[in-house]
A tleap script that builds the chain and sets N, CA, C and O, in Angstrom:
source leaprc.protein.ff14SB
mol = sequence {
  NMET ALA GLU PRO LEU ALA GLU VAL ALA ASP
  LEU GLU LYS ALA TRP ARG ALA LEU THR VAL
  GLU GLU ARG PRO ARG ALA GLU TYR TYR LEU
  GLY PHE SER SER ARG LEU ILE ARG ARG ARG
  TRP SER ASN VAL ASP ALA ARG LEU ALA ALA
  GLY ASP LEU ALA THR GLU ASP VAL ALA ASP
  VAL VAL VAL HIE MET VAL LEU GLY ILE ILE
  ASP GLY ALA PRO VAL ARG GLY ALA LYS SER
  TRP SER GLU THR ARG GLY PRO LEU SER GLN
  SER VAL THR LEU GLU SER GLY LYS SER ASP
  LEU ILE THR LEU GLN ASP TRP MET ILE GLU
  VAL PHE VAL PRO LYS GLN ALA ALA VAL PRO
  VAL GLY SER PHE PRO PRO SER GLY GLN TYR
  GLU PRO VAL PHE HIE TRP LYS GLU GLY SER
  CTYR
}
set mol.1.N position { 0.854 -1.179 0.000 }
set mol.1.CA position { 0.000 0.000 0.000 }
set mol.1.C position { 0.898 1.240 0.000 }
set mol.1.O position { 1.853 1.326 0.772 }
set mol.2.N position { 0.589 2.161 -0.844 }
set mol.2.CA position { 1.370 3.396 -0.974 }
set mol.2.C position { 1.105 4.313 0.220 }
set mol.2.O position { 0.022 4.323 0.804 }
set mol.3.N position { 2.117 5.064 0.546 }
set mol.3.CA position { 2.007 6.023 1.640 }
set mol.3.C position { 1.065 7.161 1.246 }
set mol.3.O position { 1.002 7.527 0.072 }
set mol.4.N position { 0.334 7.726 2.211 }
set mol.4.CA position { -0.493 8.893 1.909 }
set mol.4.C position { 0.375 10.065 1.464 }
set mol.4.O position { 1.541 10.168 1.844 }
set mol.5.N position { -0.202 10.934 0.663 }
set mol.5.CA position { 0.517 12.101 0.156 }
set mol.5.C position { 0.587 13.231 1.178 }
set mol.5.O position { 1.254 14.239 0.946 }
set mol.6.N position { -0.096 13.068 2.303 }
set mol.6.CA position { -0.028 14.027 3.414 }
set mol.6.C position { -0.128 13.235 4.717 }
set mol.6.O position { -0.673 12.132 4.745 }
set mol.7.N position { 0.390 13.797 5.766 }
set mol.7.CA position { 0.407 13.140 7.072 }
set mol.7.C position { -0.615 13.794 8.001 }
set mol.7.O position { -1.104 14.893 7.741 }
set mol.8.N position { -0.920 13.095 9.079 }
set mol.8.CA position { -1.826 13.642 10.089 }
set mol.8.C position { -1.257 14.938 10.655 }
set mol.8.O position { -2.009 15.858 10.977 }
set mol.9.N position { 0.065 15.015 10.776 }
set mol.9.CA position { 0.699 16.241 11.282 }
set mol.9.C position { 0.396 17.428 10.372 }
set mol.9.O position { 0.211 18.542 10.862 }
set mol.10.N position { 0.341 17.209 9.049 }
set mol.10.CA position { -0.005 18.295 8.116 }
set mol.10.C position { -1.431 18.773 8.363 }
set mol.10.O position { -1.708 19.972 8.340 }
set mol.11.N position { -2.327 17.825 8.600 }
set mol.11.CA position { -3.724 18.161 8.876 }
set mol.11.C position { -3.837 18.936 10.187 }
set mol.11.O position { -4.607 19.891 10.284 }
set mol.12.N position { -3.076 18.525 11.184 }
set mol.12.CA position { -3.118 19.220 12.469 }
set mol.12.C position { -2.547 20.627 12.370 }
set mol.12.O position { -3.021 21.534 13.054 }
set mol.13.N position { -1.538 20.821 11.530 }
set mol.13.CA position { -0.989 22.166 11.333 }
set mol.13.C position { -2.022 23.086 10.692 }
set mol.13.O position { -2.076 24.276 11.001 }
set mol.14.N position { -2.831 22.539 9.809 }
set mol.14.CA position { -3.823 23.348 9.104 }
set mol.14.C position { -5.068 23.601 9.941 }
set mol.14.O position { -5.791 24.566 9.695 }
set mol.15.N position { -5.325 22.757 10.916 }
set mol.15.CA position { -6.592 22.864 11.636 }
set mol.15.C position { -6.365 22.956 13.131 }
set mol.15.O position { -6.314 24.054 13.685 }
set mol.16.N position { -6.229 21.827 13.783 }
set mol.16.CA position { -5.996 21.770 15.227 }
set mol.16.C position { -5.524 20.363 15.567 }
set mol.16.O position { -5.564 19.466 14.725 }
set mol.17.N position { -5.079 20.175 16.801 }
set mol.17.CA position { -4.671 18.844 17.241 }
set mol.17.C position { -5.891 17.924 17.255 }
set mol.17.O position { -6.957 18.296 17.747 }
set mol.18.N position { -5.724 16.741 16.718 }
set mol.18.CA position { -6.836 15.798 16.628 }
set mol.18.C position { -6.987 15.018 17.930 }
set mol.18.O position { -6.013 14.757 18.636 }
set mol.19.N position { -8.203 14.661 18.221 }
set mol.19.CA position { -8.452 13.821 19.393 }
set mol.19.C position { -8.135 12.375 19.031 }
set mol.19.O position { -7.911 12.044 17.867 }
set mol.20.N position { -8.121 11.537 20.033 }
set mol.20.CA position { -7.834 10.116 19.821 }
set mol.20.C position { -8.897 9.491 18.914 }
set mol.20.O position { -8.582 8.611 18.112 }
set mol.21.N position { -10.133 9.928 19.031 }
set mol.21.CA position { -11.218 9.390 18.204 }
set mol.21.C position { -11.120 9.870 16.753 }
set mol.21.O position { -11.486 9.134 15.837 }
set mol.22.N position { -10.636 11.083 16.536 }
set mol.22.CA position { -10.557 11.656 15.188 }
set mol.22.C position { -9.369 11.139 14.381 }
set mol.22.O position { -9.426 11.121 13.152 }
set mol.23.N position { -8.308 10.723 15.041 }
set mol.23.CA position { -7.070 10.339 14.360 }
set mol.23.C position { -7.257 9.187 13.365 }
set mol.23.O position { -6.811 9.323 12.226 }
set mol.24.N position { -7.896 8.047 13.730 }
set mol.24.CA position { -8.059 6.968 12.741 }
set mol.24.C position { -8.908 7.404 11.536 }
set mol.24.O position { -8.638 7.005 10.403 }
set mol.25.N position { -9.905 8.204 11.786 }
set mol.25.CA position { -10.749 8.712 10.693 }
set mol.25.C position { -9.933 9.611 9.761 }
set mol.25.O position { -10.055 9.521 8.539 }
set mol.26.N position { -9.106 10.472 10.343 }
set mol.26.CA position { -8.257 11.355 9.542 }
set mol.26.C position { -7.256 10.540 8.732 }
set mol.26.O position { -7.023 10.845 7.562 }
set mol.27.N position { -6.660 9.512 9.329 }
set mol.27.CA position { -5.712 8.667 8.608 }
set mol.27.C position { -6.380 7.976 7.429 }
set mol.27.O position { -5.800 7.885 6.348 }
set mol.28.N position { -7.606 7.488 7.638 }
set mol.28.CA position { -8.333 6.836 6.541 }
set mol.28.C position { -8.572 7.820 5.400 }
set mol.28.O position { -8.290 7.508 4.243 }
set mol.29.N position { -9.086 8.998 5.717 }
set mol.29.CA position { -9.419 9.945 4.661 }
set mol.29.C position { -8.187 10.536 3.987 }
set mol.29.O position { -8.259 10.904 2.814 }
set mol.30.N position { -7.063 10.639 4.684 }
set mol.30.CA position { -5.814 11.046 4.027 }
set mol.30.C position { -5.402 9.993 3.002 }
set mol.30.O position { -4.971 10.329 1.899 }
set mol.31.N position { -5.533 8.726 3.366 }
set mol.31.CA position { -5.246 7.647 2.421 }
set mol.31.C position { -6.233 7.616 1.274 }
set mol.31.O position { -5.851 7.406 0.122 }
set mol.32.N position { -7.506 7.824 1.587 }
set mol.32.CA position { -8.550 7.830 0.560 }
set mol.32.C position { -8.293 8.926 -0.474 }
set mol.32.O position { -8.381 8.689 -1.678 }
set mol.33.N position { -7.974 10.129 0.012 }
set mol.33.CA position { -7.706 11.255 -0.891 }
set mol.33.C position { -6.460 10.997 -1.723 }
set mol.33.O position { -6.417 11.330 -2.907 }
set mol.34.N position { -5.453 10.406 -1.105 }
set mol.34.CA position { -4.218 10.095 -1.831 }
set mol.34.C position { -4.477 9.067 -2.931 }
set mol.34.O position { -3.950 9.190 -4.036 }
set mol.35.N position { -5.282 8.065 -2.629 }
set mol.35.CA position { -5.622 7.059 -3.655 }
set mol.35.C position { -6.443 7.681 -4.782 }
set mol.35.O position { -6.263 7.336 -5.950 }
set mol.36.N position { -7.341 8.594 -4.428 }
set mol.36.CA position { -8.139 9.276 -5.452 }
set mol.36.C position { -7.229 10.063 -6.399 }
set mol.36.O position { -7.423 10.037 -7.614 }
set mol.37.N position { -6.250 10.754 -5.849 }
set mol.37.CA position { -5.306 11.523 -6.673 }
set mol.37.C position { -4.474 10.590 -7.536 }
set mol.37.O position { -4.254 10.872 -8.714 }
set mol.38.N position { -4.010 9.484 -6.968 }
set mol.38.CA position { -3.186 8.539 -7.735 }
set mol.38.C position { -3.984 7.855 -8.835 }
set mol.38.O position { -3.427 7.515 -9.878 }
set mol.39.N position { -5.284 7.646 -8.619 }
set mol.39.CA position { -6.119 7.079 -9.698 }
set mol.39.C position { -6.279 8.074 -10.842 }
set mol.39.O position { -6.256 7.693 -12.013 }
set mol.40.N position { -6.441 9.333 -10.505 }
set mol.40.CA position { -6.652 10.354 -11.541 }
set mol.40.C position { -5.351 10.700 -12.266 }
set mol.40.O position { -5.346 10.861 -13.486 }
set mol.41.N position { -4.248 10.815 -11.519 }
set mol.41.CA position { -2.938 11.111 -12.110 }
set mol.41.C position { -1.984 10.003 -11.673 }
set mol.41.O position { -1.352 10.097 -10.620 }
set mol.42.N position { -1.884 8.968 -12.475 }
set mol.42.CA position { -1.106 7.787 -12.102 }
set mol.42.C position { 0.389 8.068 -12.000 }
set mol.42.O position { 1.116 7.284 -11.389 }
set mol.43.N position { 0.856 9.150 -12.573 }
set mol.43.CA position { 2.284 9.464 -12.543 }
set mol.43.C position { 2.660 10.437 -11.422 }
set mol.43.O position { 3.750 11.009 -11.456 }
set mol.44.N position { 1.803 10.635 -10.448 }
set mol.44.CA position { 2.053 11.641 -9.414 }
set mol.44.C position { 3.297 11.295 -8.588 }
set mol.44.O position { 4.060 12.194 -8.236 }
set mol.45.N position { 3.514 10.028 -8.274 }
set mol.45.CA position { 4.694 9.665 -7.480 }
set mol.45.C position { 5.977 9.896 -8.267 }
set mol.45.O position { 6.970 10.369 -7.715 }
set mol.46.N position { 5.958 9.565 -9.548 }
set mol.46.CA position { 7.136 9.799 -10.389 }
set mol.46.C position { 7.412 11.296 -10.527 }
set mol.46.O position { 8.569 11.715 -10.516 }
set mol.47.N position { 6.364 12.098 -10.655 }
set mol.47.CA position { 6.542 13.550 -10.773 }
set mol.47.C position { 7.056 14.153 -9.471 }
set mol.47.O position { 7.830 15.109 -9.492 }
set mol.48.N position { 6.627 13.596 -8.338 }
set mol.48.CA position { 7.145 14.056 -7.050 }
set mol.48.C position { 8.625 13.712 -6.920 }
set mol.48.O position { 9.423 14.530 -6.463 }
set mol.49.N position { 8.982 12.498 -7.324 }
set mol.49.CA position { 10.383 12.066 -7.234 }
set mol.49.C position { 11.279 12.877 -8.170 }
set mol.49.O position { 12.428 13.171 -7.839 }
set mol.50.N position { 10.744 13.235 -9.342 }
set mol.50.CA position { 11.524 14.007 -10.310 }
set mol.50.C position { 11.578 15.493 -9.965 }
set mol.50.O position { 12.372 16.234 -10.543 }
set mol.51.N position { 10.740 15.932 -9.031 }
set mol.51.CA position { 10.715 17.349 -8.665 }
set mol.51.C position { 9.801 18.186 -9.532 }
set mol.51.O position { 9.819 19.414 -9.442 }
set mol.52.N position { 8.997 17.543 -10.377 }
set mol.52.CA position { 8.042 18.276 -11.219 }
set mol.52.C position { 6.860 18.795 -10.408 }
set mol.52.O position { 6.221 19.775 -10.793 }
set mol.53.N position { 6.570 18.142 -9.294 }
set mol.53.CA position { 5.518 18.571 -8.380 }
set mol.53.C position { 6.154 18.850 -7.024 }
set mol.53.O position { 7.060 18.137 -6.593 }
set mol.54.N position { 5.679 19.875 -6.368 }
set mol.54.CA position { 6.171 20.177 -5.023 }
set mol.54.C position { 5.401 19.331 -4.011 }
set mol.54.O position { 4.172 19.274 -4.041 }
set mol.55.N position { 6.129 18.686 -3.131 }
set mol.55.CA position { 5.520 17.835 -2.112 }
set mol.55.C position { 4.547 18.630 -1.251 }
set mol.55.O position { 3.487 18.127 -0.879 }
set mol.56.N position { 4.906 19.870 -0.937 }
set mol.56.CA position { 4.044 20.709 -0.095 }
set mol.56.C position { 2.732 21.040 -0.795 }
set mol.56.O position { 1.679 21.072 -0.157 }
set mol.57.N position { 2.788 21.288 -2.108 }
set mol.57.CA position { 1.561 21.599 -2.855 }
set mol.57.C position { 0.609 20.410 -2.855 }
set mol.57.O position { -0.595 20.567 -2.656 }
set mol.58.N position { 1.155 19.228 -3.077 }
set mol.58.CA position { 0.328 18.018 -3.093 }
set mol.58.C position { -0.248 17.766 -1.708 }
set mol.58.O position { -1.413 17.388 -1.582 }
set mol.59.N position { 0.554 17.969 -0.667 }
set mol.59.CA position { 0.063 17.797 0.702 }
set mol.59.C position { -1.052 18.803 1.004 }
set mol.59.O position { -2.022 18.460 1.680 }
set mol.60.N position { -0.926 20.036 0.513 }
set mol.60.CA position { -1.978 21.040 0.702 }
set mol.60.C position { -3.292 20.574 0.093 }
set mol.60.O position { -4.354 20.722 0.698 }
set mol.61.N position { -3.213 20.014 -1.102 }
set mol.61.CA position { -4.423 19.528 -1.772 }
set mol.61.C position { -5.076 18.431 -0.943 }
set mol.61.O position { -6.285 18.469 -0.710 }
set mol.62.N position { -4.299 17.465 -0.500 }
set mol.62.CA position { -4.847 16.347 0.270 }
set mol.62.C position { -5.441 16.841 1.582 }
set mol.62.O position { -6.526 16.409 1.971 }
set mol.63.N position { -4.744 17.737 2.265 }
set mol.63.CA position { -5.240 18.256 3.544 }
set mol.63.C position { -6.568 18.973 3.352 }
set mol.63.O position { -7.488 18.781 4.147 }
set mol.64.N position { -6.686 19.788 2.324 }
set mol.64.CA position { -7.943 20.524 2.116 }
set mol.64.C position { -9.071 19.618 1.648 }
set mol.64.O position { -10.241 19.915 1.889 }
set mol.65.N position { -8.739 18.527 0.989 }
set mol.65.CA position { -9.770 17.549 0.647 }
set mol.65.C position { -10.328 16.908 1.912 }
set mol.65.O position { -11.532 16.672 2.014 }
set mol.66.N position { -9.458 16.630 2.871 }
set mol.66.CA position { -9.855 15.951 4.108 }
set mol.66.C position { -10.503 16.913 5.093 }
set mol.66.O position { -11.405 16.521 5.833 }
set mol.67.N position { -10.059 18.166 5.115 }
set mol.67.CA position { -10.641 19.138 6.049 }
set mol.67.C position { -12.146 19.276 5.871 }
set mol.67.O position { -12.871 19.464 6.848 }
set mol.68.N position { -12.614 19.187 4.648 }
set mol.68.CA position { -14.046 19.295 4.394 }
set mol.68.C position { -14.853 18.191 5.046 }
set mol.68.O position { -16.048 18.351 5.294 }
set mol.69.N position { -14.200 17.070 5.325 }
set mol.69.CA position { -14.892 15.946 5.963 }
set mol.69.C position { -14.706 15.987 7.472 }
set mol.69.O position { -15.671 15.880 8.229 }
set mol.70.N position { -13.472 16.141 7.899 }
set mol.70.CA position { -13.157 16.107 9.332 }
set mol.70.C position { -13.777 17.297 10.054 }
set mol.70.O position { -14.287 17.156 11.165 }
set mol.71.N position { -13.734 18.474 9.421 }
set mol.71.CA position { -14.246 19.687 10.040 }
set mol.71.C position { -15.730 19.887 9.745 }
set mol.71.O position { -16.333 20.843 10.231 }
set mol.72.N position { -16.316 19.005 8.963 }
set mol.72.CA position { -17.694 19.188 8.527 }
set mol.72.C position { -18.732 18.794 9.562 }
set mol.72.O position { -18.419 18.450 10.702 }
set mol.73.N position { -19.954 18.857 9.125 }
set mol.73.CA position { -21.075 18.504 9.985 }
set mol.73.C position { -21.092 16.991 10.232 }
set mol.73.O position { -20.573 16.229 9.417 }
set mol.74.N position { -21.678 16.553 11.341 }
set mol.74.CA position { -21.715 15.130 11.636 }
set mol.74.C position { -22.657 14.334 10.733 }
set mol.74.O position { -22.670 13.104 10.789 }
set mol.75.N position { -23.431 15.007 9.916 }
set mol.75.CA position { -24.329 14.338 8.981 }
set mol.75.C position { -23.712 14.402 7.595 }
set mol.75.O position { -23.353 15.482 7.125 }
set mol.76.N position { -23.586 13.265 6.943 }
set mol.76.CA position { -22.953 13.205 5.628 }
set mol.76.C position { -23.784 13.987 4.604 }
set mol.76.O position { -25.005 13.843 4.537 }
set mol.77.N position { -23.101 14.814 3.814 }
set mol.77.CA position { -23.758 15.601 2.780 }
set mol.77.C position { -24.418 16.867 3.301 }
set mol.77.O position { -25.154 17.522 2.564 }
set mol.78.N position { -24.173 17.222 4.549 }
set mol.78.CA position { -24.790 18.418 5.113 }
set mol.78.C position { -24.009 19.657 4.721 }
set mol.78.O position { -22.779 19.672 4.751 }
set mol.79.N position { -24.736 20.685 4.356 }
set mol.79.CA position { -24.126 21.970 4.037 }
set mol.79.C position { -23.936 22.783 5.316 }
set mol.79.O position { -22.934 23.481 5.475 }
set mol.80.N position { -24.889 22.689 6.209 }
set mol.80.CA position { -24.764 23.375 7.494 }
set mol.80.C position { -25.414 22.517 8.582 }
set mol.80.O position { -26.258 21.662 8.314 }
set mol.81.N position { -24.994 22.776 9.793 }
set mol.81.CA position { -25.457 21.993 10.932 }
set mol.81.C position { -25.566 22.920 12.122 }
set mol.81.O position { -24.638 23.678 12.401 }
set mol.82.N position { -26.664 22.874 12.818 }
set mol.82.CA position { -26.789 23.653 14.052 }
set mol.82.C position { -27.393 22.757 15.126 }
set mol.82.O position { -28.134 21.817 14.838 }
set mol.83.N position { -27.055 23.075 16.362 }
set mol.83.CA position { -27.516 22.250 17.468 }
set mol.83.C position { -27.661 23.137 18.696 }
set mol.83.O position { -26.754 23.905 19.017 }
set mol.84.N position { -28.767 23.042 19.370 }
set mol.84.CA position { -28.951 23.759 20.633 }
set mol.84.C position { -29.288 22.722 21.703 }
set mol.84.O position { -29.876 21.684 21.401 }
set mol.85.N position { -28.930 22.993 22.907 }
set mol.85.CA position { -29.110 21.999 23.964 }
set mol.85.C position { -30.332 22.253 24.846 }
set mol.85.O position { -30.900 21.312 25.400 }
set mol.86.N position { -30.728 23.471 24.975 }
set mol.86.CA position { -31.832 23.717 25.897 }
set mol.86.C position { -33.146 23.644 25.181 }
set mol.86.O position { -33.168 24.347 24.171 }
set mol.87.N position { -34.084 23.080 25.395 }
set mol.87.CA position { -34.938 21.935 25.052 }
set mol.87.C position { -34.635 21.293 23.701 }
set mol.87.O position { -35.522 21.222 22.850 }
set mol.88.N position { -33.440 20.836 23.485 }
set mol.88.CA position { -32.988 20.034 22.345 }
set mol.88.C position { -33.525 20.463 20.986 }
set mol.88.O position { -34.725 20.377 20.727 }
set mol.89.N position { -32.672 20.904 20.165 }
set mol.89.CA position { -33.038 21.288 18.807 }
set mol.89.C position { -31.854 20.984 17.896 }
set mol.89.O position { -30.711 21.287 18.236 }
set mol.90.N position { -32.120 20.400 16.766 }
set mol.90.CA position { -31.085 20.125 15.774 }
set mol.90.C position { -31.605 20.557 14.411 }
set mol.90.O position { -32.805 20.496 14.143 }
set mol.91.N position { -30.690 20.993 13.557 }
set mol.91.CA position { -31.083 21.428 12.222 }
set mol.91.C position { -29.978 21.055 11.238 }
set mol.91.O position { -28.795 21.260 11.508 }
set mol.92.N position { -30.375 20.514 10.110 }
set mol.92.CA position { -29.426 20.114 9.076 }
set mol.92.C position { -29.905 20.686 7.755 }
set mol.92.O position { -31.081 20.562 7.413 }
set mol.93.N position { -29.002 21.314 7.007 }
set mol.93.CA position { -29.296 21.748 5.653 }
set mol.93.C position { -28.438 20.918 4.717 }
set mol.93.O position { -27.210 20.978 4.782 }
set mol.94.N position { -29.065 20.153 3.855 }
set mol.94.CA position { -28.330 19.294 2.948 }
set mol.94.C position { -27.934 20.057 1.702 }
set mol.94.O position { -28.667 20.918 1.216 }
set mol.95.N position { -26.770 19.726 1.203 }
set mol.95.CA position { -26.265 20.374 -0.001 }
set mol.95.C position { -26.845 19.658 -1.209 }
set mol.95.O position { -26.640 18.457 -1.378 }
set mol.96.N position { -27.558 20.380 -2.038 }
set mol.96.CA position { -28.187 19.752 -3.188 }
set mol.96.C position { -27.188 19.579 -4.324 }
set mol.96.O position { -26.328 20.432 -4.546 }
set mol.97.N position { -27.310 18.490 -5.025 }
set mol.97.CA position { -26.497 18.248 -6.200 }
set mol.97.C position { -25.115 17.714 -5.923 }
set mol.97.O position { -24.382 17.431 -6.871 }
set mol.98.N position { -24.720 17.561 -4.684 }
set mol.98.CA position { -23.380 17.053 -4.372 }
set mol.98.C position { -23.505 15.572 -4.044 }
set mol.98.O position { -24.158 15.192 -3.072 }
set mol.99.N position { -22.873 14.743 -4.865 }
set mol.99.CA position { -22.961 13.314 -4.621 }
set mol.99.C position { -21.659 12.739 -4.088 }
set mol.99.O position { -21.669 11.695 -3.437 }
set mol.100.N position { -20.539 13.399 -4.352 }
set mol.100.CA position { -19.242 12.905 -3.910 }
set mol.100.C position { -18.911 13.444 -2.529 }
set mol.100.O position { -19.184 14.601 -2.208 }
set mol.101.N position { -18.323 12.587 -1.730 }
set mol.101.CA position { -17.911 12.996 -0.396 }
set mol.101.C position { -16.699 13.913 -0.478 }
set mol.101.O position { -16.624 14.921 0.224 }
set mol.102.N position { -15.748 13.557 -1.341 }
set mol.102.CA position { -14.544 14.354 -1.540 }
set mol.102.C position { -14.523 14.802 -2.989 }
set mol.102.O position { -14.681 13.987 -3.898 }
set mol.103.N position { -14.331 16.085 -3.206 }
set mol.103.CA position { -14.270 16.609 -4.566 }
set mol.103.C position { -12.972 17.371 -4.772 }
set mol.103.O position { -12.379 17.896 -3.831 }
set mol.104.N position { -12.557 17.417 -6.005 }
set mol.104.CA position { -11.385 18.196 -6.392 }
set mol.104.C position { -11.860 19.546 -6.913 }
set mol.104.O position { -12.623 19.609 -7.876 }
set mol.105.N position { -11.418 20.606 -6.290 }
set mol.105.CA position { -11.765 21.945 -6.742 }
set mol.105.C position { -10.797 22.372 -7.835 }
set mol.105.O position { -9.760 21.742 -8.041 }
set mol.106.N position { -11.142 23.440 -8.529 }
set mol.106.CA position { -10.318 23.901 -9.654 }
set mol.106.C position { -8.884 24.203 -9.243 }
set mol.106.O position { -7.952 23.846 -9.964 }
set mol.107.N position { -8.690 24.852 -8.103 }
set mol.107.CA position { -7.324 25.193 -7.686 }
set mol.107.C position { -6.512 23.935 -7.389 }
set mol.107.O position { -5.292 23.932 -7.555 }
set mol.108.N position { -7.181 22.865 -6.951 }
set mol.108.CA position { -6.491 21.614 -6.673 }
set mol.108.C position { -6.026 20.944 -7.968 }
set mol.108.O position { -4.923 20.403 -8.040 }
set mol.109.N position { -6.874 20.989 -8.971 }
set mol.109.CA position { -6.533 20.384 -10.264 }
set mol.109.C position { -5.365 21.128 -10.895 }
set mol.109.O position { -4.520 20.517 -11.549 }
set mol.110.N position { -5.312 22.453 -10.702 }
set mol.110.CA position { -4.220 23.251 -11.275 }
set mol.110.C position { -2.857 22.887 -10.686 }
set mol.110.O position { -1.831 23.140 -11.316 }
set mol.111.N position { -2.830 22.304 -9.502 }
set mol.111.CA position { -1.557 21.846 -8.936 }
set mol.111.C position { -0.981 20.730 -9.801 }
set mol.111.O position { 0.230 20.664 -10.011 }
set mol.112.N position { -1.849 19.854 -10.302 }
set mol.112.CA position { -1.407 18.702 -11.089 }
set mol.112.C position { -1.377 18.987 -12.587 }
set mol.112.O position { -0.549 18.429 -13.308 }
set mol.113.N position { -2.271 19.847 -13.056 }
set mol.113.CA position { -2.333 20.209 -14.473 }
set mol.113.C position { -2.371 21.726 -14.551 }
set mol.113.O position { -3.453 22.313 -14.534 }
set mol.114.N position { -1.206 22.379 -14.637 }
set mol.114.CA position { -1.198 23.848 -14.678 }
set mol.114.C position { -1.932 24.373 -15.907 }
set mol.114.O position { -1.893 23.778 -16.985 }
set mol.115.N position { -2.592 25.491 -15.712 }
set mol.115.CA position { -3.283 26.121 -16.843 }
set mol.115.C position { -2.266 26.624 -17.843 }
set mol.115.O position { -1.218 27.153 -17.472 }
set mol.116.N position { -2.581 26.457 -19.103 }
set mol.116.CA position { -1.734 26.969 -20.170 }
set mol.116.C position { -2.225 28.359 -20.552 }
set mol.116.O position { -3.428 28.609 -20.613 }
set mol.117.N position { -1.298 29.241 -20.803 }
set mol.117.CA position { -1.675 30.581 -21.242 }
set mol.117.C position { -2.265 30.500 -22.648 }
set mol.117.O position { -1.793 29.732 -23.487 }
set mol.118.N position { -3.275 31.280 -22.888 }
set mol.118.CA position { -3.898 31.310 -24.203 }
set mol.118.C position { -2.969 32.026 -25.180 }
set mol.118.O position { -2.500 33.133 -24.915 }
set mol.119.N position { -2.722 31.394 -26.278 }
set mol.119.CA position { -1.879 31.987 -27.311 }
set mol.119.C position { -2.652 31.981 -28.617 }
set mol.119.O position { -3.425 31.059 -28.879 }
set mol.120.N position { -2.447 33.014 -29.447 }
set mol.120.CA position { -3.155 33.026 -30.723 }
set mol.120.C position { -2.630 31.912 -31.631 }
set mol.120.O position { -1.434 31.623 -31.680 }
set mol.121.N position { -3.555 31.315 -32.331 }
set mol.121.CA position { -3.207 30.255 -33.267 }
set mol.121.C position { -3.775 30.644 -34.616 }
set mol.121.O position { -4.941 31.025 -34.722 }
set mol.122.N position { -2.961 30.548 -35.633 }
set mol.122.CA position { -3.436 30.874 -36.978 }
set mol.122.C position { -2.871 29.909 -37.982 }
set mol.122.O position { -1.754 29.413 -37.838 }
set mol.123.N position { -3.641 29.657 -38.978 }
set mol.123.CA position { -3.185 28.801 -40.063 }
set mol.123.C position { -3.625 29.473 -41.356 }
set mol.123.O position { -4.816 29.648 -41.613 }
set mol.124.N position { -2.652 29.838 -42.148 }
set mol.124.CA position { -2.966 30.562 -43.367 }
set mol.124.C position { -2.475 29.756 -44.563 }
set mol.124.O position { -1.383 29.190 -44.532 }
set mol.125.N position { -3.279 29.708 -45.605 }
set mol.125.CA position { -2.853 28.944 -46.780 }
set mol.125.C position { -1.717 29.657 -47.497 }
set mol.125.O position { -1.537 30.863 -47.327 }
set mol.126.N position { -0.946 28.923 -48.298 }
set mol.126.CA position { 0.107 29.591 -49.057 }
set mol.126.C position { -0.495 30.618 -50.010 }
set mol.126.O position { -1.650 30.505 -50.420 }
set mol.127.N position { 0.302 31.610 -50.351 }
set mol.127.CA position { -0.204 32.730 -51.133 }
set mol.127.C position { -0.659 32.332 -52.530 }
set mol.127.O position { -1.544 32.980 -53.088 }
set mol.128.N position { -0.100 31.322 -53.088 }
set mol.128.CA position { -0.525 30.904 -54.426 }
set mol.128.C position { 0.065 31.754 -55.527 }
set mol.128.O position { -0.451 31.766 -56.644 }
set mol.129.N position { 1.139 32.468 -55.231 }
set mol.129.CA position { 1.841 33.284 -56.231 }
set mol.129.C position { 0.981 34.425 -56.773 }
set mol.129.O position { 1.078 34.756 -57.955 }
set mol.130.N position { 0.149 35.025 -55.941 }
set mol.130.CA position { -0.690 36.140 -56.364 }
set mol.130.C position { -0.097 37.493 -56.004 }
set mol.130.O position { -0.758 38.516 -56.183 }
set mol.131.N position { 1.125 37.524 -55.505 }
set mol.131.CA position { 1.714 38.783 -55.091 }
set mol.131.C position { 1.784 39.817 -56.217 }
set mol.131.O position { 1.531 40.992 -55.952 }
set mol.132.N position { 2.112 39.446 -57.457 }
set mol.132.CA position { 2.197 40.480 -58.504 }
set mol.132.C position { 0.875 41.175 -58.811 }
set mol.132.O position { 0.880 42.257 -59.397 }
set mol.133.N position { -0.242 40.590 -58.436 }
set mol.133.CA position { -1.544 41.188 -58.720 }
set mol.133.C position { -1.752 42.440 -57.872 }
set mol.133.O position { -2.407 43.385 -58.312 }
set mol.134.N position { -1.217 42.453 -56.700 }
set mol.134.CA position { -1.449 43.555 -55.766 }
set mol.134.C position { -0.257 44.506 -55.788 }
set mol.134.O position { 0.806 44.181 -55.258 }
set mol.135.N position { -0.424 45.658 -56.389 }
set mol.135.CA position { 0.604 46.685 -56.376 }
set mol.135.C position { 0.115 47.817 -55.512 }
set mol.135.O position { -0.937 48.401 -55.771 }
set mol.136.N position { 0.861 48.120 -54.508 }
set mol.136.CA position { 0.492 49.188 -53.601 }
set mol.136.C position { 1.188 50.473 -54.009 }
set mol.136.O position { 2.158 50.449 -54.766 }
set mol.137.N position { 0.695 51.587 -53.508 }
set mol.137.CA position { 1.277 52.877 -53.826 }
set mol.137.C position { 2.752 52.929 -53.521 }
set mol.137.O position { 3.539 53.510 -54.267 }
set mol.138.N position { 3.113 52.320 -52.426 }
set mol.138.CA position { 4.496 52.379 -51.987 }
set mol.138.C position { 5.421 51.548 -52.873 }
set mol.138.O position { 6.643 51.640 -52.756 }
set mol.139.N position { 4.855 50.756 -53.736 }
set mol.139.CA position { 5.633 49.944 -54.606 }
set mol.139.C position { 6.077 48.620 -53.995 }
set mol.139.O position { 6.932 47.923 -54.541 }
set mol.140.N position { 5.487 48.291 -52.868 }
set mol.140.CA position { 5.827 47.007 -52.258 }
set mol.140.C position { 4.605 46.101 -52.279 }
set mol.140.O position { 3.472 46.549 -52.457 }
set mol.141.N position { 4.851 44.922 -52.108 }
set mol.141.CA position { 3.758 43.939 -52.140 }
set mol.141.C position { 3.231 43.680 -50.755 }
set mol.141.O position { 2.309 42.882 -50.584 }
savepdb mol mol.pdb
quit
């Protein structure tokens, strides 16, 4: 089994120290996110070894993928969660249209596939030897 692309210590630096109960869950989701990245970009380990990808950037992506789960509401797929204790009240707002537990955002994808700058592209046919037809005032073609 391949090592996760981020460690629990990275997650704790980004958020807070994990409790004993949260640690196994965080380890699972760090591995899950790492496997998801390796399935999508199978050459990620080779690119890390070659220095084409920064280890810290990849760890940032994995940590932010996991933070959405670890720091989220206790109900899966919830957009918001509220709870009051005095005569007990709970409220859950579910996020519509979201089916995946972990998603890759645009900034995360750009770590692995940088955006290319838009450049003009043109393709022009050969002139066909029509230059002598066009005589300009300046005497040039």
